[in-house]
C-alpha positions in Angstrom: 8.6 -7.6 -10.8 4.9 -6.4 -10.5 3.3 -4.8 -13.6 0.6 -2.7 -11.8 1.3 0.9 -12.9 -1.5 3.3 -12.3 -1.6 6.6 -10.5 -4.9 5.7 -8.7 -3.2 3.0 -6.8 -3.3 3.6 -3.1 -0.8 1.9 -0.8 -0.4 2.3 2.9 3.0 1.3 4.4 2.6 0.2 8.1 6.0 0.3 9.7 7.1 -0.9 13.0 9.5 1.7 14.4 11.1 -0.5 17.2 14.3 -0.7 15.3 14.1 2.7 13.4 17.2 2.4 11.4 16.2 -1.0 9.9 12.7 0.3 9.3 14.0 3.2 7.5 16.1 0.9 5.1 13.0 -1.2 4.5 10.8 1.8 3.8 13.5 3.1 1.3 13.4 -0.1 -0.6 9.6 -0.3 -0.7 9.2 3.4 -1.7 11.5 2.9 -4.7 9.2 0.2 -6.1 6.0 2.0 -5.3 7.1 5.3 -6.7 8.2 3.6 -9.8 4.7 2.1 -10.1 3.1 5.5 -9.7 1.3 4.6 -6.5 0.0 7.1 -4.0 1.7 6.1 -0.8 1.0 6.9 2.7 3.0 5.8 5.8 1.7 4.9 9.2 4.1 4.2 12.1 3.3 1.7 14.8 5.4 0.9 17.9 6.3 -2.7 16.9 5.6 -5.7 14.7 2.8 -7.0 17.0 0.7 -3.8 16.3 1.0 -4.0 12.5 -2.1 -6.3 11.9 -4.4 -4.3 14.0 -3.3 -1.0 12.2 -3.9 -2.6 8.8 -7.4 -3.8 10.1 -8.3 -0.4 11.2 -7.2 1.0 7.7 -9.1 -1.7 5.8 -12.3 -0.3 7.2 -11.6 3.1 5.7 -11.7 1.6 2.2 -9.0 4.1 1.1 -6.2 1.6 0.2 -5.7 -0.9 -2.5 -2.9 -2.6 -0.7 -0.6 -2.6 2.3 3.2 -3.1 2.9 3.9 -4.4 6.4 7.5 -3.5 7.4 9.3 -4.3 10.6 11.9 -6.3 12.4 11.9 -8.6 15.2 15.3 -9.7 16.6 15.6 -12.8 18.9 16.3 -12.1 22.4 16.7 -14.1 25.6 13.0 -15.0 26.1 10.1 -16.5 24.3 8.7 -13.1 23.5 10.3 -13.3 20.1 8.3 -16.3 19.1 5.0 -14.8 20.2 5.5 -11.5 18.3 6.7 -13.3 15.2 3.9 -15.9 15.2 1.1 -13.6 16.0 2.0 -10.8 13.6 2.3 -13.3 10.8 -0.9 -15.0 11.6 -2.8 -11.8 12.0 -1.5 -10.5 8.6 -2.3 -13.9 6.9 -5.7 -13.8 8.4 -6.4 -10.3 7.0 -5.2 -11.4 3.6 -7.5 -14.4 3.5 -10.6 -13.3 5.4 -10.6 -9.7 4.3 -9.1 -10.2 0.8 -6.3 -7.7 1.8 -3.4 -7.3 -0.6 -0.4 -7.4 1.8 3.3 -7.4 1.2 4.8 -9.2 4.3 8.0 -7.6 5.3 8.5 -8.2 8.9 12.1 -9.6 9.3 12.5 -12.3 11.9 16.2 -12.6 12.6 18.7 -13.7 15.2 20.7 -10.5 15.2 21.2 -7.0 13.7 23.7 -8.3 11.1 21.0 -10.5 9.7 18.5 -7.8 9.7 20.9 -5.4 7.7 21.7 -8.1 5.3 18.0 -8.3 4.5 17.0 -4.6 4.8 19.6 -2.8 2.9 18.9 -1.9 -0.8 22.3 -3.1 -1.8 21.8 -6.5 -0.3 18.5 -8.5 -0.2 16.4 -5.4 -0.4 13.3 -7.0 1.3 11.5 -3.7 1.3 11.4 -3.8 -2.5 10.6 -7.4 -2.5 7.5 -7.0 -0.4 6.3 -3.9 -2.1 6.5 -5.9 -5.4 4.6 -8.8 -3.7 1.9 -6.2 -2.6 1.6 -4.9 -6.2 1.3 -8.3 -7.7 -1.5 -9.4 -5.3 -3.4 -6.2 -6.3 -2.9 -7.3 -9.9 -4.2 -10.8 -9.2 -7.2 -9.5 -7.2 -8.1 -7.1 -10.0 -7.9 -9.9 -12.5 -10.4 -12.1 -10.7 -12.7 -9.0 -10.0 -12.9 -8.3 -13.8 -13.8 -11.9 -14.6 
């Protein structure tokens, strides 16, 4: 669990709404953690996982946020589209984290079917929304540690 607890903490949840029910479950898990930390949270909906890195990049330029929680789900289909969406969204977020020093919790589920997605998204199961919110908070904590030194 992350130990960042300050009311001036500003987090943006960027959620891919392609699978709305799964996105809602992921957001619920993330919100529980972020609210417990006292963070100010805003949400931004994007069409799918591929759009998440660009939306976070736009938000980074505003300077309004300490961290980001990227949430979505990509379910394998019959074509290679899955591979491109998964790979490029992960690459884009990792590039932002490294090049722009962005604190990002990566919560884009990449699964074979809805059953696997629900097993990861639901709060009473794996609760990946909570996991990635904690990851975001921990990265903020680490970044602040090095900025103070």
